C-alpha positions as a Markdown table, in Angstrom:
| # | Residue | x | y | z |
|---|---|---|---|---|
| 1 | Met | 0.1 | -0.1 | 0.1 |
| 2 | Leu | 2.4 | 2.5 | 1.0 |
| 3 | Lys | 5.4 | 1.2 | -0.9 |
| 4 | Asp | 3.1 | 1.9 | -4.2 |
| 5 | Asn | 2.6 | 5.2 | -3.2 |
| 6 | Val | 6.6 | 6.2 | -3.3 |
| 7 | Trp | 7.3 | 5.3 | 0.3 |
| 8 | Gly | 10.3 | 3.6 | 1.3 |
| 9 | Ser | 10.3 | 1.3 | 4.3 |
| 10 | Lys | 12.3 | -0.9 | 6.7 |
| 11 | Val | 11.8 | -3.6 | 9.1 |
| 12 | Met | 14.5 | -3.5 | 11.9 |
| 13 | Ser | 15.7 | -6.0 | 14.5 |
| 14 | Ala | 15.4 | -4.9 | 18.1 |
| 15 | Thr | 19.0 | -4.2 | 18.2 |
| 16 | Glu | 18.9 | -1.8 | 15.0 |
| 17 | Trp | 15.6 | -0.3 | 16.4 |
| 18 | Ala | 17.7 | 0.4 | 19.8 |
| 19 | Thr | 20.4 | 2.4 | 18.3 |
| 20 | Gly | 18.0 | 4.9 | 16.9 |
| 21 | Glu | 19.3 | 4.3 | 13.4 |
| 22 | Ile | 17.6 | 6.3 | 10.7 |
| 23 | Pro | 17.4 | 4.7 | 7.5 |
| 24 | Val | 18.2 | 6.3 | 4.2 |
| 25 | Phe | 15.5 | 6.1 | 1.6 |
| 26 | Ala | 15.7 | 6.8 | -2.1 |
| 27 | Gln | 12.3 | 8.1 | -1.7 |
| 28 | Glu | 11.4 | 11.5 | 0.3 |
| 29 | Asn | 8.9 | 9.6 | 2.3 |
| 30 | Gly | 9.6 | 6.6 | 4.5 |
| 31 | Phe | 8.8 | 4.6 | 7.7 |
| 32 | Trp | 10.6 | 2.1 | 9.7 |
| 33 | Val | 9.3 | -0.4 | 12.6 |
| 34 | Glu | 10.8 | -2.6 | 14.9 |
| 35 | Lys | 10.1 | -6.5 | 13.7 |
| 36 | Glu | 9.4 | -7.9 | 17.1 |
| 37 | Ala | 6.9 | -5.0 | 17.9 |
| 38 | Leu | 5.1 | -5.2 | 14.5 |
| 39 | His | 4.5 | -9.0 | 15.1 |
| 40 | Ala | 3.5 | -8.6 | 18.6 |
| 41 | Ala | 1.0 | -6.2 | 17.8 |
| 42 | Phe | -1.0 | -8.1 | 15.6 |
| 43 | Thr | -2.8 | -11.4 | 15.9 |
| 44 | Pro | -2.1 | -14.4 | 14.2 |
| 45 | Ala | -5.3 | -14.0 | 12.2 |
| 46 | Gly | -3.7 | -10.3 | 11.2 |
| 47 | Thr | -5.6 | -8.0 | 13.4 |
| 48 | Leu | -3.9 | -5.1 | 15.2 |
| 49 | Gln | -4.3 | -5.9 | 18.8 |
| 50 | Ser | -2.0 | -3.5 | 20.5 |
| 51 | Pro | -0.6 | -0.3 | 19.7 |
| 52 | Val | 2.8 | -0.2 | 17.4 |
| 53 | Val | 5.1 | 2.6 | 16.8 |
| 54 | Phe | 6.6 | 3.8 | 13.3 |
| 55 | His | 9.1 | 6.4 | 12.6 |
| 56 | Val | 8.2 | 8.2 | 9.7 |
| 57 | Thr | 9.7 | 11.2 | 7.4 |
| 58 | Gly | 8.3 | 13.0 | 4.7 |
| 59 | Asp | 4.5 | 13.6 | 4.4 |
| 60 | Ile | 3.1 | 12.8 | 7.8 |
| 61 | Pro | -0.4 | 13.9 | 7.0 |
| 62 | Ala | -0.5 | 11.2 | 3.9 |
| 63 | Phe | 0.8 | 8.4 | 6.2 |
| 64 | Ile | -1.9 | 8.9 | 9.1 |
| 65 | Arg | -4.6 | 9.3 | 6.2 |
| 66 | Met | -3.5 | 6.2 | 4.5 |
| 67 | Met | -3.3 | 4.1 | 7.8 |
| 68 | Thr | -6.8 | 5.6 | 8.8 |
| 69 | Asp | -8.1 | 4.8 | 5.5 |
| 70 | Tyr | -7.3 | 1.0 | 6.2 |
| 71 | Gly | -8.9 | 1.0 | 9.7 |
| 72 | Leu | -5.6 | 1.6 | 11.6 |
| 73 | Pro | -6.0 | 4.9 | 13.4 |
| 74 | Ala | -2.7 | 6.5 | 13.4 |
| 75 | Val | -1.5 | 9.7 | 15.8 |
| 76 | Val | 1.6 | 11.3 | 15.8 |
| 77 | Thr | 3.0 | 10.7 | 19.4 |
| 78 | Asp | 6.5 | 12.6 | 19.1 |
| 79 | Ser | 8.5 | 14.7 | 16.8 |
| 80 | Thr | 12.2 | 15.3 | 16.4 |
| 81 | Pro | 13.8 | 17.2 | 13.6 |
| 82 | Gln | 14.7 | 13.9 | 11.9 |
| 83 | Tyr | 11.5 | 12.0 | 11.9 |
| 84 | His | 8.2 | 11.9 | 13.6 |
| 85 | Thr | 6.8 | 9.0 | 15.7 |
| 86 | Val | 3.4 | 7.7 | 14.9 |
| 87 | Thr | 1.6 | 5.2 | 17.0 |
| 88 | Leu | -1.0 | 2.8 | 15.1 |
| 89 | Lys | -3.9 | 1.9 | 17.4 |
| 90 | Pro | -6.4 | -0.8 | 17.3 |
| 91 | Gly | -9.5 | 0.4 | 15.8 |
| 92 | Pro | -13.0 | -1.0 | 14.6 |
| 93 | Gly | -12.1 | -0.4 | 10.9 |
| 94 | Val | -12.9 | -2.8 | 8.1 |
| 95 | Trp | -9.3 | -3.5 | 7.2 |
| 96 | Gly | -8.2 | -4.0 | 11.2 |
| 97 | Arg | -6.6 | -7.2 | 9.7 |
| 98 | Ala | -3.3 | -7.0 | 7.8 |
| 99 | Glu | -4.3 | -9.5 | 4.9 |
| 100 | Ala | -7.4 | -7.5 | 4.4 |
| 101 | Val | -5.3 | -4.4 | 3.2 |
| 102 | Pro | -5.4 | -3.7 | -0.4 |
| 103 | Ala | -2.0 | -3.9 | -2.1 |
C-alpha cells in the first residue's frame, strides 16, 4: 500500500531499532518499524491488537490518512527534527486485519 505510493520502508531488528538508526531512503517519504513489536502487535489472524510505533519521514499527513483509511487509526506521538513517531492503535475499521489491506 504505502510502498506503491512512493514510500520507502524498513523493518528493523530490536538491536537496530535500539541504536536509533535512521534509514536512508531513495524516496522522500519513508517509515520504519521494529520487527518484534510489529509482530507482537498483530494477532495470528492479522488483526491489530495493541499499539505499534513507526518512525516516519516525509509526508506525515499522507501516512496518517492512509493508515486511517485502512482501519488503523494513527496519531503522531512525538516529533524530532529527523522524524516523527506515529503510533497505530487498534480500531474498529474494516481493514483492521493485515491480510485484508488492499495491495
